[in-house]
N, C-alpha and C positions, 0 to 999 in steps of 0.2 A: 715899187716895193718888190723885194725879192721873195719869191714863193719857195718855201722849203718843201721839197717833194716828200710825199708820204713814203715811208720805208717799210719794206716787207722782207724779212729774212728767209732766204731759201736754204734750208738746213741740209745741204748735201755736199760731199766732197767729189761727187761725180760731175766732172766738167761738161760732159755731154748732156746730162740732164739739166744742168744749170743753163746751158746755152739754149736748150729748147724752152725752158720756163721763161727766160728773158725774152725770147723771140715772141712767144705767144702772149705775154703780158705787156709788151712794149708800148701799147697805146692806151693803157688803163690809167696812167697818171701815177703809178706806184714805182718807186725806185727799188729795184731788186738788189738786196745786199747779199753777197755770197760769203762763204766761210773765210775767204782770203781777206775780207774787209774787217774781220774781227781778230782778237788775240788768238793764239793757238786753240783750235777747236777740236776736241776729241769727240767723235761720234759715239753714241751709246751702242751697246751690243743689241743686235736685232733678235730679241728673244721671243717675239710674238709668234703665235701659231697661225696668224692670218695676215694678209696684206694690210687690213685696216688697223690691226693691233700694232704692227710695226710702224706704220705711218704716224699714228697717234703718239707712240713712244718717242719717235724722233722729233715730232713737232713740239711735244711738251719739253723735251730736253733742250731744244733750240730756244724756246721762249724763256726758259729759266736761265740759260747761259747768256742770252743776248739782251733780254728785256724788250725785244721787238716782237710785233706780230709775226708769227712764224709759220711758214709753209713747209711741209715735208711730204714726200711721197714714198710709196712702195709699189713696185710694179712687178708683174709676173706674167710668164707665158704659160698658158694652160693648154695642154695637148690631149685631145680626146683619146687617142690610142694608148696613151701612157697613164690613163686614169686621172688626168688633170695635172700631172707633173709637167715641168718642174715647179710651177706655182711659186710659193713663197721662197723657195730655194733657187730661183732662177739665176740670180747674180753669182751664186757660188755653186752652181750645179756640178761642175767638174772638180770641186774641191777648193780649199782655202788658197787665196792668192792666184786663182786661175784667171786666164785672159778671156776676152770675148771669143776668140778663136777656139780656145779649149772647150768652152761651153757648147759652141756650135758643133764641133767634132763629136762630142759625147752624144748630143741630141741626134745627129744624123746616124751615128753608129747604132743607137738604140732603136731607130726607126728604119733600118736598112731593109727589113722584110715587110714593112707596112705598105700595102698598095696605095696608089694615088687616091682612090676614092675614100680611104679611111684616114687621111692625114689632116683632118680638120683641127683647127687650133684657134685660140683667141688671146689677144693681149689685154690684160686688165690693169688699170692703174687706180690706186686709191690716193687721193690728196687730202691731207689733214691740215687744218688751220687752227692754231692755238694762240690765244692772247688773253688779255685781262677779261675775265668773265666770259670767255669764248672757247669752245672746244667742239669742233665739228669736222666732218669729212664728206667728200664727194667721190663718185666713182665714174670711170670711163672705160668703155669696152670697144674693141674693134675685132671683127671676125675675119678669119682667113684660113690658110692651111700651110703646112710645112713642105717646102720643096725638097727634092732629092739631092740637091747640091746648092751651094751659095750662088747668088746672082746679084750683081751691083756692088758699088764701092762707097755709097753714101751711108749715112746713119751709123748705128753702133749696136752692140749686143747681138740679138738674134735677127736683126733687120735683114741680113742677106738671105735668110731661109724662111722668112715670114712673108708669104704671098697674101697681100691685102685684097680681099674680094672687091672692095669699092674702087680700088685703083687699077686693078688688073695687072699688077706687077708687085715685086717685093718692095718692102720699105727701102731697101738699099738701092733699088733702081729708081726710086722716086726722088725728085728734087726736094730739099727741105720744106719748101712751101707746100708741096703736094702732101707730104707726110703730115705736116702740122695741121693741115686742113681737116683731117679725119682721124688722127691718131688717138689712142686711148688717153694719152697725157693731155691732149687738147680738150677732149671731152670732159675729163675730170676737172681741168682748169676752168672750163666754161661755168661749171657749178660754183667754183671758188669766186670767179668774177662776179657772179650774181650776188654772192654773200658780201663781197667787198663793197659793192654798191650800197648795201644797206647799213654799213657801219657809220657811226658818227665819229668823225676824226677831229680831234681838238688841236 
């Protein structure tokens, strides 16, 4: 008898995030459906004032467009010396249509006079899950600090300048398996995995 895999829609156009989600959820029994598997998929405007608001907004939109149980995340870098910025604006910190490198350059420029002992930061990820009669979210956090220059060539986003305390290196210096073992996205998804195990799938 053919077993039809359970399907979970990951509502993101960010291929790097999708790759991480698929890697972390690969042994859960769920088939992760991406936006490329659906008809043209316009993402909603991220108008929320918090990571949780944006994650829920994207997950609701994905569920209504796809009809599938939908997972969506919003992640942010929170830097102590910058009063918690860039936070919810992390992806577009250097402006509309900016690149990862643009964001890193702006961050380092703003922190050029901040001494080593005051460069504490944390990555935070909120994962929202929306489906029939279901709307919830989980959170994951990893602590570290901002380096004075980029290090490493793996990962994406702010990974070259985020030194993870638990790894003793930047996320970009770590192998994907190392990063995934302690990342904010991993920790948020662990909460989602627990929820998925409680669902009654027909």
